[in-house]
N, C-alpha and C positions, 0 to 999 in steps of 0.2 A: 272401381278406380280409387286409388289412395291419394289423399290430400294431406298437406302438412299445414298446421295452424298452431296458434298459441291458445292455451286455456288455463284458467285459474289453477294454481298448484293443488288446492284441495280437491279439485274435480279430476285431476289428471291421473286416472287409473284405467288400465286396460279393461275394456268392456263397458265403461260408462257411456250412457246414451244421453244426448242433449239436443235441444232445439236452439238453433241460432236465431236470436231475436234482433240482431242488428248492432251497430256501433253505439256505444255509450257516449255521453257528453264528455266524460273524463278522457276519452280516447282521442279526441279531435287533434290535440297537439302532440301526440305520441309519435315517435319515429318508427315504431313497430306496427302502427295501425293497419297497414296494408297486409300484414301477415295475419293479424287477428280477424280482420274483417273481409277475408277472402272467401267467405261462405255465402250461401243463398239464404236470405231471410225467410224464416218459417220452416226451413228444412230440418229434418232429423238426421243426426249423425251418431256414429259409434266410434269410440277410440279403439284402435287396433294395436297401437304401440306407443309407449311413452319414451321420449328421448331424454338425454341427459341435460340438454341446454335449458337454462333457467334465466329469466329476466325479471327485473323489478317492474311493478305495475301500479298505477295510480288507482285502478279500479278493483283489482283482486288482492285481498289480504294474503300476504305470503308470496306475491308475484305470480308469474305465469310460467308454464313449461311448454316446450315444443312437443306436439303429439302428432301421430299419424291417425287419420280418420277415414271413414268410408260413409257414404250416404246410405241411409236406411230407406228402403222403399216406403212410399207414402200409402198407407192403407187407410181408406176412407169409405164411408157409406154415402151412396148417392141414390137418387130416385131410380127405381127399377127401369123406367123407360129410357133414362139417360145412359144405361149400361149396355146398350145395344150397338153403339157406334165405336169408333176407334179414338175419337177425341171428345172431351167433355169440357164445358166451361164450368168450373167448379164454383159453386156458391153454397155456403152453409144452409142447412134447413132452417125453417122458421120456428122450429121446436124450441121451447124454453124450459123443458124438463131437465134441469141440471142434475137431478138425482138418478137419471137413467144410466144404466151401465154402458150404453152406446153413445152417450153425449159427446165425449171427446173424439170419437171416431167420426161422428156426424159434424163436428165443429172443430176440425184440426186447425192448427196455426199455419195455414198456407194462404198464399195470395189468391184473390179471386181472378183467375185467368184461365187460359186453355191448357189442359193437360192431356197427355196420351194415356189411354187405358191400356196398361200392360197385360193385366189379367183380371177376369171376373171371377171372384171367389164364391161366395155363397149368398143366399137370401138371408136377410136380417129380420129377426123378430122384433117388431117395434111396438112398444106399449102405447104409443100415441096414434097408431094406425097408419103410419107412413109405409109405403111399399118400397123397400130398400134393397139394394145389393151392395155387398162389400167388394171393393175393387182395389187393385194396386195401380197407382198413378205414377207417371214420370213426366218431368218437364224437359 
């Protein structure tokens, strides 16, 4: 499904991926805030098309541009035992090994809530000894 939102001019390039982190303080009084903040906090998106419409912005240097975006599936690592159901309550692992190549997949920027497991992918080799599966989640 395609959505339209506004993004900083310097980021507005087809193929750019980003995580929506929520509305900034500078946005609260803006007349366009509902267009910029129409996304789900913590979700990953990809720009599929850049439109011509440009607006000034107090937050983004150079203003913002209208773009078409799509949600990117959430690929995360979860405990192997949790990958057997169709719904999982996602909570990041208690692992603190920030140097691990799996760290960002084990600690994605998503809300701690229930998600539907769309697909179970593969077993993950964990240097800390956690028994993990890589899955695709959807809310």
